[in-house]
Biopython code that builds the backbone (N, CA, C, O; Angstrom):
import numpy as np
from Bio.PDB.StructureBuilder import StructureBuilder

atoms = [
    (1, "MET", "N", (-42.898, -31.220, 3.441)),
    (1, "MET", "CA", (-43.542, -30.146, 3.845)),
    (1, "MET", "C", (-42.307, -29.477, 5.212)),
    (1, "MET", "O", (-41.961, -28.301, 5.320)),
    (2, "LYS", "N", (-41.984, -30.316, 5.851)),
    (2, "LYS", "CA", (-41.258, -29.889, 6.928)),
    (2, "LYS", "C", (-39.758, -29.980, 5.929)),
    (2, "LYS", "O", (-38.839, -29.211, 6.208)),
    (3, "ARG", "N", (-39.693, -30.413, 5.423)),
    (3, "ARG", "CA", (-38.099, -29.880, 4.694)),
    (3, "ARG", "C", (-38.270, -28.679, 3.767)),
    (3, "ARG", "O", (-37.354, -27.859, 3.692)),
    (4, "LEU", "N", (-39.335, -28.534, 3.091)),
    (4, "LEU", "CA", (-39.455, -27.335, 2.266)),
    (4, "LEU", "C", (-39.196, -26.252, 3.112)),
    (4, "LEU", "O", (-38.472, -25.299, 2.826)),
    (5, "LEU", "N", (-40.064, -26.488, 4.608)),
    (5, "LEU", "CA", (-39.850, -25.164, 5.495)),
    (5, "LEU", "C", (-38.329, -25.164, 6.041)),
    (5, "LEU", "O", (-37.953, -24.037, 6.363)),
    (6, "LEU", "N", (-37.691, -25.854, 6.155)),
    (6, "LEU", "CA", (-36.391, -26.270, 6.689)),
    (6, "LEU", "C", (-35.282, -25.188, 5.280)),
    (6, "LEU", "O", (-34.641, -24.174, 5.555)),
    (7, "SER", "N", (-35.340, -25.556, 4.481)),
    (7, "SER", "CA", (-35.053, -25.308, 2.853)),
    (7, "SER", "C", (-35.399, -23.734, 2.860)),
    (7, "SER", "O", (-34.474, -23.071, 2.390)),
    (8, "THR", "N", (-36.456, -23.015, 3.261)),
    (8, "THR", "CA", (-36.888, -21.967, 2.825)),
    (8, "THR", "C", (-36.398, -21.097, 4.396)),
    (8, "THR", "O", (-36.306, -19.879, 4.244)),
    (9, "LEU", "N", (-36.190, -21.453, 5.372)),
    (9, "LEU", "CA", (-35.559, -21.021, 6.670)),
    (9, "LEU", "C", (-33.873, -20.832, 5.768)),
    (9, "LEU", "O", (-33.382, -19.770, 5.384)),
    (10, "VAL", "N", (-33.488, -21.748, 5.678)),
    (10, "VAL", "CA", (-31.767, -21.756, 5.494)),
    (10, "VAL", "C", (-31.411, -20.639, 4.805)),
    (10, "VAL", "O", (-30.491, -19.895, 5.144)),
    (11, "LEU", "N", (-32.474, -20.415, 3.341)),
    (11, "LEU", "CA", (-32.365, -19.990, 2.529)),
    (11, "LEU", "C", (-32.057, -17.916, 3.223)),
    (11, "LEU", "O", (-31.182, -17.051, 3.268)),
    (12, "ALA", "N", (-33.373, -18.137, 3.568)),
    (12, "ALA", "CA", (-33.827, -16.622, 4.442)),
    (12, "ALA", "C", (-32.837, -16.391, 5.524)),
    (12, "ALA", "O", (-32.701, -15.261, 5.991)),
    (13, "CYS", "N", (-32.011, -17.585, 6.026)),
    (13, "CYS", "CA", (-31.067, -16.727, 6.747)),
    (13, "CYS", "C", (-29.233, -16.896, 5.775)),
    (13, "CYS", "O", (-28.207, -16.297, 6.097)),
    (14, "THR", "N", (-29.335, -17.502, 5.061)),
    (14, "THR", "CA", (-28.091, -16.934, 4.232)),
    (14, "THR", "C", (-27.574, -15.780, 4.510)),
    (14, "THR", "O", (-28.536, -15.027, 4.659)),
    (15, "VAL", "N", (-26.748, -15.287, 4.644)),
    (15, "VAL", "CA", (-26.392, -13.865, 4.268)),
    (15, "VAL", "C", (-25.349, -13.771, 2.907)),
    (15, "VAL", "O", (-24.719, -14.742, 2.486)),
    (16, "VAL", "N", (-25.317, -12.833, 2.500)),
    (16, "VAL", "CA", (-24.441, -12.577, 0.834)),
    (16, "VAL", "C", (-23.564, -12.207, 1.345)),
    (16, "VAL", "O", (-23.785, -11.262, 2.103)),
    (17, "VAL", "N", (-22.283, -12.645, 1.258)),
    (17, "VAL", "CA", (-21.001, -11.101, 1.564)),
    (17, "VAL", "C", (-20.754, -11.210, 0.237)),
    (17, "VAL", "O", (-21.149, -12.193, -0.390)),
    (18, "PRO", "N", (-20.027, -10.146, -0.376)),
    (18, "PRO", "CA", (-19.840, -9.744, -1.632)),
    (18, "PRO", "C", (-18.328, -9.804, -1.602)),
    (18, "PRO", "O", (-17.665, -9.024, -0.919)),
    (19, "ALA", "N", (-17.628, -11.064, -2.610)),
    (19, "ALA", "CA", (-16.137, -10.772, -2.661)),
    (19, "ALA", "C", (-15.436, -10.144, -2.522)),
    (19, "ALA", "O", (-15.922, -9.541, -3.479)),
    (20, "ARG", "N", (-14.516, -9.476, -2.211)),
    (20, "ARG", "CA", (-13.483, -8.468, -2.520)),
    (20, "ARG", "C", (-12.850, -8.504, -3.672)),
    (20, "ARG", "O", (-12.405, -9.541, -4.164)),
    (21, "ALA", "N", (-12.795, -7.748, -4.014)),
    (21, "ALA", "CA", (-12.447, -7.494, -5.973)),
    (21, "ALA", "C", (-11.107, -8.213, -5.679)),
    (21, "ALA", "O", (-10.530, -8.228, -4.592)),
    (22, "ALA", "N", (-10.671, -8.861, -6.936)),
    (22, "ALA", "CA", (-9.210, -9.469, -6.574)),
    (22, "ALA", "C", (-8.187, -8.186, -6.451)),
    (22, "ALA", "O", (-7.306, -8.088, -5.597)),
    (23, "ASP", "N", (-8.439, -7.365, -7.325)),
    (23, "ASP", "CA", (-7.434, -6.337, -7.622)),
    (23, "ASP", "C", (-7.357, -5.431, -6.736)),
    (23, "ASP", "O", (-6.568, -4.504, -6.918)),
    (24, "ASP", "N", (-8.012, -5.475, -5.782)),
    (24, "ASP", "CA", (-7.710, -4.609, -4.440)),
    (24, "ASP", "C", (-6.713, -4.148, -4.274)),
    (24, "ASP", "O", (-6.497, -2.960, -4.033)),
    (25, "HIS", "N", (-5.742, -5.227, -4.400)),
    (25, "HIS", "CA", (-3.967, -4.533, -3.832)),
    (25, "HIS", "C", (-3.229, -4.630, -5.052)),
    (25, "HIS", "O", (-2.004, -4.710, -4.958)),
    (26, "ALA", "N", (-3.952, -4.639, -6.581)),
    (26, "ALA", "CA", (-3.597, -4.421, -7.173)),
    (26, "ALA", "C", (-2.792, -2.913, -7.484)),
    (26, "ALA", "O", (-3.251, -2.026, -6.765)),
    (27, "PRO", "N", (-1.601, -2.409, -8.481)),
    (27, "PRO", "CA", (-0.975, -1.251, -8.630)),
    (27, "PRO", "C", (-1.724, -0.387, -9.244)),
    (27, "PRO", "O", (-2.151, -0.573, -10.384)),
    (28, "LYS", "N", (-1.936, 0.550, -8.610)),
    (28, "LYS", "CA", (-2.954, 1.834, -9.410)),
    (28, "LYS", "C", (-2.420, 2.918, -10.052)),
    (28, "LYS", "O", (-2.931, 3.709, -10.844)),
    (29, "HIS", "N", (-1.055, 2.821, -9.488)),
    (29, "HIS", "CA", (-0.419, 4.241, -10.283)),
    (29, "HIS", "C", (0.820, 3.451, -11.133)),
    (29, "HIS", "O", (1.681, 4.238, -11.527)),
    (30, "GLY", "N", (1.039, 2.129, -11.457)),
    (30, "GLY", "CA", (2.521, 1.332, -12.184)),
    (30, "GLY", "C", (3.281, 1.350, -11.297)),
    (30, "GLY", "O", (4.367, 1.847, -11.598)),
    (31, "GLY", "N", (3.161, 0.956, -10.133)),
    (31, "GLY", "CA", (4.486, 0.891, -8.993)),
    (31, "GLY", "C", (3.852, -0.672, -8.194)),
    (31, "GLY", "O", (2.864, -1.349, -8.479)),
    (32, "VAL", "N", (4.854, -0.839, -7.166)),
    (32, "VAL", "CA", (4.419, -1.997, -7.003)),
    (32, "VAL", "C", (4.016, -1.998, -5.238)),
    (32, "VAL", "O", (4.813, -1.503, -4.442)),
    (33, "VAL", "N", (2.695, -2.613, -4.773)),
    (33, "VAL", "CA", (1.937, -2.652, -4.230)),
    (33, "VAL", "C", (2.424, -3.770, -2.790)),
    (33, "VAL", "O", (2.886, -4.865, -3.113)),
    (34, "VAL", "N", (2.294, -3.429, -1.170)),
    (34, "VAL", "CA", (2.864, -4.210, -0.323)),
    (34, "VAL", "C", (1.615, -3.802, 0.780)),
    (34, "VAL", "O", (1.253, -2.661, 1.067)),
    (35, "GLU", "N", (1.138, -4.940, 1.242)),
    (35, "GLU", "CA", (0.014, -4.758, 2.232)),
    (35, "GLU", "C", (0.385, -4.426, 4.039)),
    (35, "GLU", "O", (0.686, -5.423, 4.696)),
    (36, "THR", "N", (0.354, -3.162, 4.720)),
    (36, "THR", "CA", (0.899, -3.021, 5.801)),
    (36, "THR", "C", (-0.223, -3.105, 7.145)),
    (36, "THR", "O", (-1.347, -3.602, 7.083)),
    (37, "LYS", "N", (0.227, -2.660, 8.008)),
    (37, "LYS", "CA", (-0.693, -2.962, 9.279)),
    (37, "LYS", "C", (-1.564, -1.687, 8.949)),
    (37, "LYS", "O", (-2.738, -1.755, 9.313)),
    (38, "ALA", "N", (-1.113, -0.409, 8.242)),
    (38, "ALA", "CA", (-1.484, 0.799, 7.658)),
    (38, "ALA", "C", (-2.292, 1.194, 6.969)),
    (38, "ALA", "O", (-3.088, 2.132, 6.918)),
    (39, "GLY", "N", (-1.806, -0.226, 6.030)),
    (39, "GLY", "CA", (-2.948, 0.012, 5.113)),
    (39, "GLY", "C", (-1.761, -0.593, 3.524)),
    (39, "GLY", "O", (-0.599, -1.000, 3.552)),
    (40, "ASP", "N", (-2.536, -0.432, 2.553)),
    (40, "ASP", "CA", (-1.666, -0.705, 0.777)),
    (40, "ASP", "C", (-0.679, 0.146, 1.088)),
    (40, "ASP", "O", (-0.854, 1.095, 1.852)),
    (41, "MET", "N", (0.520, -0.145, 0.481)),
    (41, "MET", "CA", (0.924, 1.054, -0.057)),
    (41, "MET", "C", (1.413, 0.503, -1.050)),
    (41, "MET", "O", (1.745, -0.681, -1.104)),
    (42, "GLU", "N", (1.532, 1.586, -2.222)),
    (42, "GLU", "CA", (2.275, 1.719, -3.863)),
    (42, "GLU", "C", (2.908, 2.019, -3.686)),
    (42, "GLU", "O", (2.800, 2.929, -2.864)),
    (43, "LEU", "N", (4.473, 1.672, -4.217)),
    (43, "LEU", "CA", (5.649, 2.710, -4.347)),
    (43, "LEU", "C", (6.075, 2.674, -5.806)),
    (43, "LEU", "O", (6.157, 1.739, -6.602)),
    (44, "VAL", "N", (6.336, 4.045, -5.921)),
    (44, "VAL", "CA", (6.134, 4.389, -7.410)),
    (44, "VAL", "C", (7.577, 4.974, -7.611)),
    (44, "VAL", "O", (7.656, 5.999, -6.935)),
    (45, "ALA", "N", (8.843, 4.699, -8.332)),
    (45, "ALA", "CA", (9.987, 4.935, -7.978)),
    (45, "ALA", "C", (10.466, 5.404, -9.467)),
    (45, "ALA", "O", (10.061, 4.871, -10.500)),
    (46, "LYS", "N", (11.174, 6.228, -9.424)),
    (46, "LYS", "CA", (11.412, 7.211, -10.210)),
    (46, "LYS", "C", (13.169, 7.751, -10.044)),
    (46, "LYS", "O", (13.552, 7.803, -8.875)),
    (47, "PRO", "N", (14.152, 8.117, -11.066)),
    (47, "PRO", "CA", (15.817, 8.220, -10.436)),
    (47, "PRO", "C", (15.658, 9.474, -9.967)),
    (47, "PRO", "O", (16.670, 9.776, -9.333)),
    (48, "ASP", "N", (14.752, 10.473, -9.979)),
    (48, "ASP", "CA", (14.581, 11.615, -8.836)),
    (48, "ASP", "C", (13.036, 11.699, -8.037)),
    (48, "ASP", "O", (12.504, 12.725, -7.613)),
    (49, "LEU", "N", (12.697, 10.811, -7.997)),
    (49, "LEU", "CA", (11.321, 10.948, -7.075)),
    (49, "LEU", "C", (10.909, 9.573, -6.634)),
    (49, "LEU", "O", (10.735, 8.798, -7.574)),
    (50, "ILE", "N", (10.700, 9.056, -5.371)),
    (50, "ILE", "CA", (9.957, 8.474, -4.806)),
    (50, "ILE", "C", (8.756, 8.839, -4.243)),
    (50, "ILE", "O", (8.575, 9.801, -3.496)),
    (51, "VAL", "N", (7.497, 7.606, -4.830)),
    (51, "VAL", "CA", (6.345, 8.623, -4.235)),
    (51, "VAL", "C", (5.593, 7.161, -3.675)),
    (51, "VAL", "O", (5.706, 6.067, -4.227)),
    (52, "ILE", "N", (4.716, 7.488, -2.296)),
    (52, "ILE", "CA", (4.166, 6.452, -2.025)),
    (52, "ILE", "C", (2.663, 6.581, -1.902)),
    (52, "ILE", "O", (2.438, 7.613, -1.271)),
    (53, "HIS", "N", (1.800, 6.111, -2.160)),
    (53, "HIS", "CA", (0.306, 6.028, -2.480)),
    (53, "HIS", "C", (-0.228, 5.142, -1.018)),
    (53, "HIS", "O", (0.096, 3.984, -0.755)),
    (54, "VAL", "N", (-0.976, 5.887, -0.318)),
    (54, "VAL", "CA", (-1.980, 4.245, 0.671)),
    (54, "VAL", "C", (-3.274, 4.829, 0.121)),
    (54, "VAL", "O", (-3.725, 5.930, -0.193)),
    (55, "SER", "N", (-3.728, 3.287, 0.166)),
    (55, "SER", "CA", (-5.083, 2.968, 0.548)),
    (55, "SER", "C", (-5.344, 1.468, 0.887)),
    (55, "SER", "O", (-4.717, 0.410, 0.838)),
    (56, "ASP", "N", (-6.590, 1.907, 1.256)),
    (56, "ASP", "CA", (-7.591, 0.586, 2.065)),
    (56, "ASP", "C", (-8.431, -0.265, 1.318)),
    (56, "ASP", "O", (-9.629, -0.220, 1.040)),
    (57, "HIS", "N", (-7.209, -1.318, 0.972)),
    (57, "HIS", "CA", (-8.646, -2.505, -0.023)),
    (57, "HIS", "C", (-8.826, -1.468, -1.318)),
    (57, "HIS", "O", (-9.959, -1.160, -1.690)),
    (58, "GLY", "N", (-7.577, -0.925, -2.011)),
    (58, "GLY", "CA", (-7.824, 0.193, -3.364)),
    (58, "GLY", "C", (-8.928, 1.068, -3.359)),
    (58, "GLY", "O", (-9.702, 1.088, -4.316)),
    (59, "LYS", "N", (-9.118, 1.997, -2.098)),
    (59, "LYS", "CA", (-9.745, 3.241, -2.222)),
    (59, "LYS", "C", (-8.563, 3.941, -1.441)),
    (59, "LYS", "O", (-7.678, 3.355, -0.817)),
    (60, "PRO", "N", (-8.717, 5.305, -1.593)),
    (60, "PRO", "CA", (-7.334, 6.169, -1.144)),
    (60, "PRO", "C", (-7.216, 6.500, -0.406)),
    (60, "PRO", "O", (-7.994, 7.398, -0.084)),
    (61, "MET", "N", (-6.317, 6.162, 0.398)),
    (61, "MET", "CA", (-6.852, 6.860, 2.289)),
    (61, "MET", "C", (-6.454, 8.599, 2.218)),
    (61, "MET", "O", (-5.841, 9.271, 1.389)),
    (62, "LYS", "N", (-7.083, 8.899, 3.422)),
    (62, "LYS", "CA", (-7.515, 10.138, 3.357)),
    (62, "LYS", "C", (-6.202, 10.230, 4.349)),
    (62, "LYS", "O", (-6.005, 9.488, 5.310)),
    (63, "LEU", "N", (-5.322, 11.335, 3.894)),
    (63, "LEU", "CA", (-4.017, 11.665, 4.803)),
    (63, "LEU", "C", (-3.896, 12.920, 5.011)),
    (63, "LEU", "O", (-3.837, 13.852, 4.209)),
    (64, "THR", "N", (-3.836, 12.886, 6.922)),
    (64, "THR", "CA", (-4.336, 14.462, 7.292)),
    (64, "THR", "C", (-2.503, 14.805, 7.698)),
    (64, "THR", "O", (-2.065, 15.933, 7.470)),
    (65, "SER", "N", (-1.438, 13.540, 8.389)),
    (65, "SER", "CA", (-0.316, 14.236, 8.232)),
    (65, "SER", "C", (0.323, 12.583, 7.434)),
    (65, "SER", "O", (-0.344, 11.606, 7.093)),
    (66, "GLY", "N", (1.723, 12.791, 7.350)),
    (66, "GLY", "CA", (2.526, 11.307, 7.023)),
    (66, "GLY", "C", (4.073, 11.808, 7.118)),
    (66, "GLY", "O", (4.461, 12.817, 6.530)),
    (67, "SER", "N", (4.506, 11.386, 7.535)),
    (67, "SER", "CA", (6.137, 11.660, 7.302)),
    (67, "SER", "C", (6.905, 10.120, 7.044)),
    (67, "SER", "O", (6.445, 9.014, 6.762)),
    (68, "GLY", "N", (8.071, 10.540, 7.244)),
    (68, "GLY", "CA", (9.191, 8.734, 7.304)),
    (68, "GLY", "C", (9.935, 9.236, 6.453)),
    (68, "GLY", "O", (9.920, 10.390, 6.023)),
    (69, "LYS", "N", (10.992, 7.891, 6.034)),
    (69, "LYS", "CA", (12.086, 8.243, 5.610)),
    (69, "LYS", "C", (11.974, 6.102, 4.070)),
    (69, "LYS", "O", (11.450, 4.988, 4.090)),
    (70, "VAL", "N", (12.738, 6.813, 3.301)),
    (70, "VAL", "CA", (12.970, 5.338, 2.484)),
    (70, "VAL", "C", (14.634, 5.317, 2.287)),
    (70, "VAL", "O", (15.477, 6.206, 2.166)),
    (71, "THR", "N", (14.667, 4.218, 2.309)),
    (71, "THR", "CA", (16.019, 3.636, 2.037)),
    (71, "THR", "C", (16.222, 2.690, 0.950)),
    (71, "THR", "O", (15.785, 1.543, 0.860)),
    (72, "VAL", "N", (17.025, 3.410, 0.054)),
    (72, "VAL", "CA", (17.230, 2.318, -1.624)),
    (72, "VAL", "C", (18.367, 1.715, -1.352)),
    (72, "VAL", "O", (19.403, 2.178, -0.874)),
    (73, "PHE", "N", (18.053, 0.462, -1.751)),
    (73, "PHE", "CA", (19.380, -0.712, -1.498)),
    (73, "PHE", "C", (19.373, -1.218, -3.324)),
    (73, "PHE", "O", (18.464, -1.681, -4.013)),
    (74, "ASN", "N", (21.151, -0.795, -3.733)),
    (74, "ASN", "CA", (20.853, -1.352, -5.120)),
    (74, "ASN", "C", (22.244, -1.936, -5.396)),
    (74, "ASN", "O", (23.211, -1.267, -5.762)),
    (75, "GLY", "N", (22.235, -3.349, -5.165)),
    (75, "GLY", "CA", (23.924, -3.649, -4.591)),
    (75, "GLY", "C", (24.363, -3.287, -3.679)),
    (75, "GLY", "O", (23.813, -3.373, -2.582)),
    (76, "ASN", "N", (25.286, -2.870, -3.853)),
    (76, "ASN", "CA", (26.480, -2.448, -2.231)),
    (76, "ASN", "C", (26.069, -0.844, -1.769)),
    (76, "ASN", "O", (26.203, -0.263, -0.692)),
    (77, "GLU", "N", (25.403, -0.318, -3.332)),
    (77, "GLU", "CA", (25.010, 1.117, -2.825)),
    (77, "GLU", "C", (23.698, 1.079, -1.948)),
    (77, "GLU", "O", (22.669, 0.420, -2.094)),
    (78, "LYS", "N", (24.124, 2.140, -0.846)),
    (78, "LYS", "CA", (22.280, 2.544, -0.416)),
    (78, "LYS", "C", (22.167, 4.005, -0.576)),
    (78, "LYS", "O", (23.180, 4.554, -1.009)),
    (79, "THR", "N", (21.070, 4.805, -0.297)),
    (79, "THR", "CA", (20.392, 5.587, -0.403)),
    (79, "THR", "C", (19.272, 6.437, 0.420)),
    (79, "THR", "O", (18.127, 6.027, 0.228)),
    (80, "GLU", "N", (19.365, 7.267, 1.080)),
    (80, "GLU", "CA", (17.999, 7.433, 2.118)),
    (80, "GLU", "C", (17.879, 8.762, 2.021)),
    (80, "GLU", "O", (18.949, 9.370, 1.991)),
    (81, "ALA", "N", (16.352, 9.748, 1.932)),
    (81, "ALA", "CA", (15.623, 10.188, 1.771)),
    (81, "ALA", "C", (14.288, 10.584, 2.973)),
    (81, "ALA", "O", (13.418, 9.791, 3.331)),
    (82, "GLN", "N", (14.371, 11.364, 3.223)),
    (82, "GLN", "CA", (12.958, 11.984, 4.075)),
    (82, "GLN", "C", (12.051, 11.999, 3.171)),
    (82, "GLN", "O", (12.224, 12.369, 2.010)),
    (83, "LEU", "N", (10.621, 11.435, 3.843)),
    (83, "LEU", "CA", (9.874, 11.421, 2.787)),
    (83, "LEU", "C", (8.549, 12.685, 3.117)),
    (83, "LEU", "O", (8.537, 12.824, 4.340)),
    (84, "ALA", "N", (8.019, 13.144, 2.799)),
    (84, "ALA", "CA", (6.662, 14.189, 3.280)),
    (84, "ALA", "C", (5.589, 14.358, 2.410)),
    (84, "ALA", "O", (5.658, 14.638, 1.213)),
    (85, "LEU", "N", (4.708, 14.194, 3.007)),
    (85, "LEU", "CA", (2.972, 14.733, 2.759)),
    (85, "LEU", "C", (3.115, 15.473, 1.376)),
    (85, "LEU", "O", (3.800, 16.496, 1.357)),
    (86, "VAL", "N", (2.586, 15.081, 0.350)),
    (86, "VAL", "CA", (1.885, 15.815, -0.532)),
    (86, "VAL", "C", (0.838, 15.553, -0.976)),
    (86, "VAL", "O", (0.617, 14.418, -1.398)),
    (87, "GLY", "N", (-0.183, 16.617, -1.008)),
    (87, "GLY", "CA", (-1.313, 16.324, -1.185)),
    (87, "GLY", "C", (-2.015, 15.033, -0.227)),
    (87, "GLY", "O", (-2.249, 15.007, 0.981)),
    (88, "GLU", "N", (-2.293, 13.751, -1.537)),
    (88, "GLU", "CA", (-2.827, 12.424, -0.220)),
    (88, "GLU", "C", (-2.018, 11.360, -0.849)),
    (88, "GLU", "O", (-2.425, 10.255, -1.209)),
    (89, "LYS", "N", (-0.192, 12.084, -0.978)),
    (89, "LYS", "CA", (0.695, 10.933, -1.265)),
    (89, "LYS", "C", (1.883, 11.566, -0.238)),
    (89, "LYS", "O", (2.017, 12.624, 0.378)),
    (90, "LEU", "N", (2.530, 10.544, -0.372)),
    (90, "LEU", "CA", (3.902, 10.947, 0.322)),
    (90, "LEU", "C", (5.288, 11.065, -0.760)),
    (90, "LEU", "O", (5.192, 10.364, -1.768)),
    (91, "GLU", "N", (6.184, 11.653, -0.660)),
    (91, "GLU", "CA", (7.302, 11.661, -1.835)),
    (91, "GLU", "C", (8.712, 12.292, -1.189)),
    (91, "GLU", "O", (8.887, 13.298, -0.502)),
    (92, "ALA", "N", (9.652, 11.275, -1.697)),
    (92, "ALA", "CA", (10.721, 11.628, -1.343)),
    (92, "ALA", "C", (11.719, 11.690, -2.312)),
    (92, "ALA", "O", (12.124, 10.738, -2.979)),
    (93, "LYS", "N", (12.236, 13.256, -2.386)),
    (93, "LYS", "CA", (12.683, 13.593, -3.480)),
    (93, "LYS", "C", (14.803, 13.270, -3.576)),
    (93, "LYS", "O", (15.498, 12.970, -2.605)),
    (94, "GLY", "N", (15.256, 13.450, -4.884)),
    (94, "GLY", "CA", (16.668, 13.130, -4.290)),
    (94, "GLY", "C", (17.299, 11.943, -6.062)),
    (94, "GLY", "O", (16.692, 11.947, -7.133)),
    (95, "SER", "N", (18.720, 11.044, -5.724)),
    (95, "SER", "CA", (19.341, 11.104, -6.873)),
    (95, "SER", "C", (18.824, 9.064, -6.164)),
    (95, "SER", "O", (19.198, 8.607, -5.084)),
    (96, "PHE", "N", (18.122, 8.470, -6.991)),
    (96, "PHE", "CA", (18.085, 7.284, -6.957)),
    (96, "PHE", "C", (18.689, 5.955, -7.992)),
    (96, "PHE", "O", (18.722, 6.056, -9.218)),
    (97, "LYS", "N", (19.013, 5.079, -7.453)),
    (97, "LYS", "CA", (19.037, 4.124, -8.364)),
    (97, "LYS", "C", (18.346, 3.331, -8.154)),
    (97, "LYS", "O", (18.506, 2.630, -7.155)),
    (98, "VAL", "N", (17.021, 3.086, -9.258)),
    (98, "VAL", "CA", (15.624, 2.220, -8.882)),
    (98, "VAL", "C", (15.917, 1.173, -10.192)),
    (98, "VAL", "O", (15.575, 1.442, -11.343)),
    (99, "GLY", "N", (16.367, 0.375, -9.933)),
    (99, "GLY", "CA", (16.755, -0.686, -11.132)),
    (99, "GLY", "C", (15.656, -1.724, -10.785)),
    (99, "GLY", "O", (15.002, -1.563, -9.754)),
    (100, "THR", "N", (15.439, -2.716, -11.550)),
    (100, "THR", "CA", (14.854, -4.135, -11.204)),
    (100, "THR", "C", (16.007, -4.641, -10.373)),
    (100, "THR", "O", (17.223, -4.705, -10.555)),
    (101, "GLY", "N", (14.951, -5.074, -9.110)),
    (101, "GLY", "CA", (15.634, -5.741, -7.932)),
    (101, "GLY", "C", (15.940, -4.699, -7.000)),
    (101, "GLY", "O", (16.041, -4.990, -5.808)),
    (102, "ALA", "N", (16.090, -3.600, -7.363)),
    (102, "ALA", "CA", (16.322, -2.784, -6.238)),
    (102, "ALA", "C", (15.461, -2.941, -5.193)),
    (102, "ALA", "O", (14.286, -3.222, -5.428)),
    (103, "LYS", "N", (16.020, -2.748, -3.615)),
    (103, "LYS", "CA", (15.038, -2.987, -2.661)),
    (103, "LYS", "C", (14.846, -1.800, -2.062)),
    (103, "LYS", "O", (15.770, -0.989, -2.001)),
    (104, "VAL", "N", (13.555, -1.527, -1.512)),
    (104, "VAL", "CA", (12.991, 0.169, -1.087)),
    (104, "VAL", "C", (12.658, -0.588, 0.296)),
    (104, "VAL", "O", (12.094, -1.676, 0.413)),
    (105, "LEU", "N", (13.209, 0.364, 1.446)),
    (105, "LEU", "CA", (12.634, -0.149, 2.848)),
    (105, "LEU", "C", (11.946, 1.345, 3.071)),
    (105, "LEU", "O", (12.572, 2.361, 2.769)),
    (106, "ALA", "N", (10.679, 1.393, 3.596)),
    (106, "ALA", "CA", (9.850, 2.797, 3.944)),
    (106, "ALA", "C", (9.449, 2.685, 5.342)),
    (106, "ALA", "O", (8.529, 1.911, 5.607)),
    (107, "GLU", "N", (10.029, 3.371, 6.300)),
    (107, "GLU", "CA", (9.307, 3.748, 7.333)),
    (107, "GLU", "C", (8.664, 4.960, 7.494)),
    (107, "GLU", "O", (9.314, 6.004, 7.538)),
    (108, "VAL", "N", (7.401, 4.939, 7.590)),
    (108, "VAL", "CA", (6.377, 5.759, 7.382)),
    (108, "VAL", "C", (5.298, 5.437, 8.238)),
    (108, "VAL", "O", (4.826, 4.309, 8.385)),
    (109, "SER", "N", (4.732, 7.033, 9.094)),
    (109, "SER", "CA", (3.862, 7.500, 9.947)),
    (109, "SER", "C", (2.860, 8.084, 9.476)),
    (109, "SER", "O", (2.862, 9.186, 8.926)),
    (110, "LEU", "N", (1.699, 7.189, 9.715)),
    (110, "LEU", "CA", (0.394, 8.182, 8.606)),
    (110, "LEU", "C", (-0.387, 8.495, 9.543)),
    (110, "LEU", "O", (-0.394, 7.707, 10.488)),
    (111, "ASN", "N", (-1.242, 9.632, 9.627)),
    (111, "ASN", "CA", (-2.272, 10.346, 10.214)),
    (111, "ASN", "C", (-1.961, 10.152, 11.944)),
    (111, "ASN", "O", (-2.758, 9.959, 12.862)),
    (112, "GLY", "N", (-0.446, 10.293, 11.952)),
    (112, "GLY", "CA", (-0.415, 10.231, 14.557)),
    (112, "GLY", "C", (-0.549, 9.045, 14.569)),
    (112, "GLY", "O", (-1.317, 8.674, 15.457)),
    (113, "LYS", "N", (0.087, 7.849, 13.640)),
    (113, "LYS", "CA", (0.100, 6.320, 14.635)),
    (113, "LYS", "C", (1.432, 6.188, 13.924)),
    (113, "LYS", "O", (2.065, 6.799, 13.063)),
    (114, "PRO", "N", (1.592, 4.890, 14.832)),
    (114, "PRO", "CA", (3.181, 5.089, 14.867)),
    (114, "PRO", "C", (3.740, 4.586, 13.454)),
    (114, "PRO", "O", (2.995, 4.125, 12.590)),
    (115, "ALA", "N", (4.979, 4.705, 13.318)),
    (115, "ALA", "CA", (5.794, 3.746, 12.245)),
    (115, "ALA", "C", (5.581, 2.543, 11.920)),
    (115, "ALA", "O", (5.521, 1.670, 12.786)),
    (116, "VAL", "N", (5.465, 2.343, 10.935)),
    (116, "VAL", "CA", (5.685, 1.125, 10.250)),
    (116, "VAL", "C", (6.259, 1.101, 8.817)),
    (116, "VAL", "O", (6.174, 1.951, 7.931)),
    (117, "ALA", "N", (7.060, -0.482, 8.834)),
    (117, "ALA", "CA", (7.859, -0.251, 7.845)),
    (117, "ALA", "C", (6.958, -1.596, 6.546)),
    (117, "ALA", "O", (6.229, -2.581, 6.665)),
    (118, "ALA", "N", (7.649, -0.759, 5.319)),
    (118, "ALA", "CA", (7.224, -1.508, 4.185)),
    (118, "ALA", "C", (8.030, -2.010, 3.712)),
    (118, "ALA", "O", (9.080, -1.449, 4.026)),
    (119, "ARG", "N", (8.224, -3.015, 2.922)),
    (119, "ARG", "CA", (9.626, -3.478, 2.000)),
    (119, "ARG", "C", (8.988, -3.559, 0.885)),
    (119, "ARG", "O", (7.789, -3.834, 0.845)),
    (120, "PHE", "N", (9.925, -3.262, -0.470)),
    (120, "PHE", "CA", (9.552, -3.471, -1.629)),
    (120, "PHE", "C", (10.868, -3.833, -2.338)),
    (120, "PHE", "O", (12.008, -3.429, -2.108)),
    (121, "THR", "N", (10.346, -4.829, -3.396)),
    (121, "THR", "CA", (11.257, -5.036, -4.220)),
    (121, "THR", "C", (10.645, -4.575, -5.436)),
    (121, "THR", "O", (9.423, -4.623, -5.579)),
    (122, "LEU", "N", (11.499, -4.086, -6.413)),
    (122, "LEU", "CA", (11.137, -3.177, -7.539)),
    (122, "LEU", "C", (11.262, -3.912, -8.625)),
    (122, "LEU", "O", (12.281, -4.585, -8.780)),
    (123, "LYS", "N", (10.148, -3.909, -9.654)),
    (123, "LYS", "CA", (10.120, -4.855, -10.653)),
    (123, "LYS", "C", (10.499, -4.440, -12.091)),
    (123, "LYS", "O", (10.480, -5.272, -12.999)),
]
sb = StructureBuilder()
sb.init_structure("model")
sb.init_model(0)
sb.init_chain("A")
sb.init_seg("    ")
for serial, (resi, resn, name, xyz) in enumerate(atoms, 1):
    if name == "N":
        sb.init_residue(resn, " ", resi, " ")
    sb.init_atom(name, np.array(xyz, "f"), 0.0, 1.0, " ", f" {name:<3s}", serial, name[0])
structure = sb.get_structure()
């Protein structure tokens, strides 16, 4: 009887915590995702446009302000461009060499908080 009571108590006190989805950090826009203190950043790089989407465990983050710069490194070449908030994402326009293996450093300030750095390697 004591054993049954103890088992019932243990089951009653068990808290079920849902596991985070395995794809919380998966790309949602076809880019490369890195985790930062400010949230997950997904970089989508095209030859004329770099876009950074910011999310919190897979959910888009509400951005009221955002700025920064991106630096693209491809071999010995280095290209910099300013990021600006466009809707719910950051964008930089320019001419970028964004092939496989290119590295991108993004220094980003979001919602009035200090800048964080995110390092991406393009696939």
